[in-house]
Residue, then its C-alpha position, 0 to 999 in steps of 0.5 A: m689493243p687500245l686503252s678502255p674508253p675514258a671518262p668524259r674529259r677535256k684535253f689540256h696538254t700534249r707532249r710529242i717526242t720522236a727519237d731516231g737512230y742512224r748509222r753514219d757513213d763513217g761507222g759511228w751512230d747518231v741518235e736524236a730526239h725532238l720534243v714539242d709540248t703544246k697546250a689545248y687552250t689559250y693562256r698567258e705567260h709572263y715573258r711570251g704573253e698570250m699563248e694560243p692553242g698549239r703554239p709550242v710551250h717547249e721545243m727542243h732537239i738533242r743529238l748524241t754521236l757515238g761509236d760502237d762502244m756506245v761512248v758519246r763522241a759529240v753532243e748537240a742540243v738546241t732549244d727552239h721554244a721555251p718559256y724563259g730566257p735562261c732556257f736558251q743558255v744551257a745547250p753548251n753544258f751538254q758537252a759535259l756528256v762527251g766521253v760518257k758511255v751509254g749503259n749502266g750508270w748512264r742516268k746517274e752520270v747524266r744527272k750528275r753532269v747536266g741535271r738540275t740547274m746545270g741543264c734543262t729538265h726536258l733535254v735531260e728526260l730526252l737523254d733517257t729515251l736516247a739511251t734506249v734508242t742507242f741500245q736498239c741500234v748498237a745491240n743489233g750489230p753494225t748492219p740490220e741485214d740478216v740479223d739473227l738476234p739470238t745468235l748475236w746475243r749468244s756470241f757476247d762474252h758477257k751477259p747481255f745488258f737486257v737480261d734481268g732488265c725487265h719482266a720478259w728478260s728475267s733470268d729465271g723466265e721462259v724467254v731467257r731459258e729458250q733464247l739464252p740458256m747459258y744465263y738462265t737461272g730458273p728452277d730447272s737450270a744447271k745453276s740451281 
């Protein structure tokens, strides 16, 4: 269902983000994101001069290569378009993420290693998206064929990361009661 009809308005800005996950032939994973910001009007920048509508304000790419353990093995960051010269200098700093595990504490670790003046706001934002893409890839197992997710999740020797991660997967909710009853904590659970 779409959003309700908006009030009369004028478009100013568009941000497009695409993110994809790939199983590598060597058994690893690549997750990558691409961001493009554009304006819907002509404006002037200090360094680049006149910017026509649709010309990229920002355009960046980032790729994480990971193992099944979700530990970052390699990082590649590229800035194609940015408003300032120093924006193009931060890509090597993202190597600080090699060895970090995507999971609990990911955002905090990212911001510690490449946040604020050590990185690029936009590339750091993409790393949050890539964490989600990583989970969508790795959590389903090494191959997508014939995946029975509830059976896979019940085979974990620990509570899956997504239980209590959102409203639908609340440990006292119906989805957990039906699909992962061993982690259910609602009123009619064995734990209550």
